[in-house]
C-alpha positions in Angstrom: -0.2 0.0 -0.1 1.3 3.3 -0.8 1.6 5.8 2.5 0.5 8.8 0.4 -2.9 7.0 -1.3 -5.8 8.3 0.5 -8.6 5.3 1.9 -11.9 6.1 1.3 -14.6 4.8 4.0 -15.1 1.8 1.1 -10.9 0.4 1.4 -10.9 -3.1 1.1 -7.1 -4.0 1.1 -6.6 -7.6 1.7 -2.9 -9.0 1.8 -2.1 -12.4 0.5 1.1 -14.4 0.0 1.5 -15.8 -3.5 3.4 -19.0 -2.4 4.8 -20.4 0.8 8.1 -19.8 0.2 9.0 -23.2 0.4 8.1 -23.6 4.1 6.7 -26.8 4.9 3.4 -26.9 6.7 2.4 -30.1 8.6 -1.0 -30.0 8.2 -2.8 -30.9 5.1 -4.4 -29.2 2.7 -8.1 -30.9 2.2 -9.2 -32.4 -1.4 -10.6 -29.3 -3.3 -10.8 -31.0 -7.1 -7.6 -32.3 -9.1 -5.4 -29.1 -8.4 -5.3 -29.1 -5.2 -5.3 -26.0 -2.2 -1.7 -26.0 -2.2 -0.2 -25.2 0.8 -1.7 -22.4 3.4 -0.5 -19.0 3.1 -1.6 -16.0 5.6 -4.1 -14.4 4.6 -4.2 -10.3 6.4 -7.9 -8.4 5.6 -7.6 -4.9 6.1 -10.6 -2.5 6.3 -13.1 0.1 8.0 -15.3 -2.8 7.9 -13.3 -5.8 9.2 -14.5 -7.2 12.2 -12.6 -6.3 15.0 -10.2 -8.9 15.9 -11.6 -11.8 13.6 -10.2 -15.2 13.7 -11.7 -16.7 10.6 -11.3 -20.7 10.6 -13.0 -20.6 7.3 -11.2 -22.8 4.7 -9.8 -20.1 1.9 -8.5 -20.1 -1.6 -7.2 -17.6 -4.1 -10.6 -18.1 -5.6 -12.1 -16.5 -2.4 -11.0 -13.0 -3.1 -12.7 -13.6 -6.4 -15.7 -14.9 -4.6 -15.8 -12.1 -2.4 -15.6 -9.3 -5.6 -18.7 -11.4 -7.3 -20.6 -11.8 -4.0 -20.1 -8.1 -3.0 -20.7 -6.3 -6.1 -23.1 -9.2 -7.7 -21.6 -10.5 -10.7 -21.2 -13.4 -12.6 -18.9 -16.7 -11.1 -15.6 -16.6 -13.8 -15.3 -20.0 -12.7 -15.9 -23.7 -11.8 -13.4 -22.9 -8.5 -14.5 -20.0 -7.6 -18.3 -20.5 -8.0 -17.1 -23.5 -5.3 -14.8 -20.8 -3.3 -16.1 -19.6 0.0 -16.1 -15.7 -0.1 -14.6 -13.6 2.6 -17.4 -12.3 3.7 -17.3 -14.0 7.1 -14.4 -11.4 8.0 -16.4 -8.3 7.0 -19.4 -6.4 8.7 -20.5 -3.4 6.3 -23.5 -2.5 9.1 -21.0 -1.0 11.4 -19.1 1.9 11.8 -16.0 2.1 10.1 -13.1 1.7 12.0 -10.7 4.5 11.9 -7.0 4.0 10.3 -4.8 2.2 12.3 -1.8 3.9 10.9 1.7 2.9 13.5 3.9 5.4 14.5 7.6 5.0 11.9 10.4 3.6 13.4 13.8 3.9 11.5 15.9 1.0 10.5 19.3 0.9 13.1 20.9 -0.5 10.0 20.0 2.3 8.1 21.9 5.0 10.3 25.4 4.3 7.8 26.4 2.0 5.5 27.5 -1.9 6.7 31.1 -2.2 5.1 32.2 -5.7 4.9 35.7 -6.2 4.0 37.6 -9.6 3.3 40.1 -11.4 4.8 43.1 -13.3 3.5 44.5 -15.1 6.3 41.9 -15.9 9.0 44.8 -15.4 11.4 45.6 -11.8 10.4 42.5 -10.1 12.1 43.2 -7.0 13.5 
């Protein structure tokens, strides 16, 4: 997200990761179809209409983002996969007053204070 972008009260941002980064997941994904769901990945819902503190235990997949838009804006599904997917509506309350933005304090990275110089040591015993 761009920090200079002005968010409208209707903004909905969903942050997910398109891959699992090679990390092992001890929970096998449920069977879906011939393609399967693949490994679990994090999903964060950021919205003034997100249910505060909500942790959803619904099984989502990448098609769930599409299903959410289709349900919310009354669009026809594009594929069989998004037709069967769960939407994200259980993470939102569109009847609540919009939550105020949560803008964390800016912090400086200590490593950014100056360049980190590395030097090659030809002889490990020759360290000053």
